[in-house]
N, C-alpha and C positions, 0 to 999 in steps of 0.2 A: 380607816386605819391602815388597810393594806396599801392603799395609794400613798399614804404618808411614809410608810416604811420603805416603799420602793423609791420614792423621791429622795429620802435620806440616804439610801444605799447608793443611788446614782451620784449624789453629791459627794459622798465619801470616796467613791472610786475616782471621780474627777479630780478631787483634791490630791489623791496619791499620784495620779498620772502627771500632775503639774509639778511635782517635786521630784527631782532626780535622786534624792537621798544623799546628796553630796554637799548640801549647804548652799548650792547655787540656784535653787529654785528652777525656773525654766530658762535660765541664762545659758546661752550656747558658749561654752568655754573652749578656748583654743590655745595651743602652745604659744608662748610669748618669747621671742628672742630677746637677748640682753639689750640690744639697741632699741627695742620697742617697749621695754618695760617701763611703766610709770607708777610712781607712788612707793610708799614704804609702810610697814606695819606699825601701828600704835597699839598699846595694850587693849584699848576698846575695840580694835579691829579683829582680834583673834577669833577665829571661827567664821569670819566673813571677809569682806573686801573693803579696803580703804576708800573713803569717800572721794579722794582726789587722785585715784589711781586705777589702773586696769589689772593689777596683779591681785593675788589672793593671799589670805593669812589663815587658811583652814587646813584640815587634815588631808584633804583631797588634792591639794595643789601640786604635790609631786606627781600624782597620776595624770593630771591635766597639763603639767609642765608650765604652770602659770604662777609659781610662788613669787612673792616679794623677796628681795634679796636678804632681808633681815628677819624673815619669818621665824626661824628657830632661835634667834637671839632674843626676840621679844616675846614670842608665844612659847614659853618654856613648858607649858602643860601639854603641848601637842605630842603625840607619840613620836619618839625619835626614829628616823629611818634606819634601816639595817645597812651599814656600810661594810660589814664583814666580807672578806674574800673567802676563797675555798681552802686556804691553808690550815694546817693542823697547829693548834696552839702549843707553843713551846713552854715548858714548865719554868724556864728561866725568866720569862717575862709575861706571866699569865695573870698579873695583878692589874685590874683596871685602874687607869689614872683618873684623877679628879680633873675634868676638863672645864675650860672656860665657857661662858655663856655663848650659845650658838654652835658649840662643838659637841660631838659624841665620842665615846670610847669605842673604837672599832678594832677588830682583829685583822691586821694587815701584815702580810709576810710573817705569819706565825706569832706576831707580838701585838699586844694592845698598844694603841697610840690614839691621840686625840686628832680628829679630823673635822672638817667643816660639815655640819649636819645637812646642809643643802646640797653640796657638791661631792661629799665623801673624799675630798682631797685634803692633803696635809696643809695646815695653815702656812701662810706666807713666811712666817718666822722659822719654819722648820729648817734644819740643817741638812736634810736629805738632799742628795744631788740628782735624784731622779733615775739613778742607775738601777738595773735589775739585780736582785739578790743572787749572789753566787752560792751554790750549794756547798762549795768547799769551805765557806766561812759563814754559814747561816746561823751559828750559835751566838746569840747576842751576848755581849759582855755585861758584867755587873758593874755599872758605873758608880764611881765614888765621888764624894764631895758635891760640888755644884755642877758636875758634868752631866750630860744627857746622851742617850743613845742616838746615833744617826747612821743612816745608810750612805756610805761614801765609797765610790768606785766598786760597788757590788758587795761591800763588807760592812758589818756593824762595827763602829768604833765609838769611843766616848769622846765627846767634844765639849768645848765651852759654848753654852747656848747663845752667848752674846757675839762671839767671833766665829763660831762654827769651826774652830781650829782645835786640834788635840791639845790638852793642857801641857804646859812645859814640864819636862822632867829632867832633872839635873844629870841623870846617868844615860839618857838617850844618846846614841851616837850619831843621830841625824839621818840614819838610813831609812828608806821607805819600807813601810810594813808590808810583808809578803802575805798574799792570801793563803799560803800554805801553812802558815804558823801564826795566825793573827788572833787565836783564842787566848786571852790573857790567863796566865796561871794564877792559882790561889797561893800567894806567897806567905811564908811563915812570919811570925812576929820578928821585927828587927830587919826585915828585908822589904823591898818594894819592886814593883814592876818597872822594867825598862825595855826599850826597843834597841836591840843590838844585832847588827848584820841582818836586819829585816825581820827579826823574830822577837817575841816577848820572852824575857828571862827574868828570874828573880835575882836581885843583886843586893849587896851590902851598900846602903846609901852613903856611907862614909868613904868607901873605897871604889864604889862602882864595879866591884869584882863580883862575878857570879857566886851566889851563896853555895 
């Protein structure tokens, strides 16, 4: 009986040693560059590896840097990575958006935005121009209608998501918005925001005169 117990114990220890606990068994996993990555995840591959590829579709692929490109778009049950930066969340944009498949809501530059779950980068359709947020205009505007917030030339502005251009306003005078007065005011009923001499002001839409 003692010999049987010892044999079972050795077998159990050997079984644990052969499994690295990351779903890869005794496979030696190495980082895979984009040029060398082969295969893509299918729903049946989640938690393992595609039969026709060298990438992985499991929770550990970020640690090994061997994720298939579409892992978070297909395997939505995997714990989403943390893409938050170290900025303090601003109360004007602290509501998490509903992100598309393969994206996660992350706190970037004090605001929640949808980013690629694998790279933590803004999706290609983002209107952000890649500039660094300027502290003189880091209060994001409350965008109205179909406009969305975008970081342009270091400042948050509201733009058309299709064209990435600020929406046309009949009373704007065509001047470029100054970073010293780019925080839109909250206008009273009957007035609207307009850019005049580089600053936001509230105007009478029928006369374009400051209210």
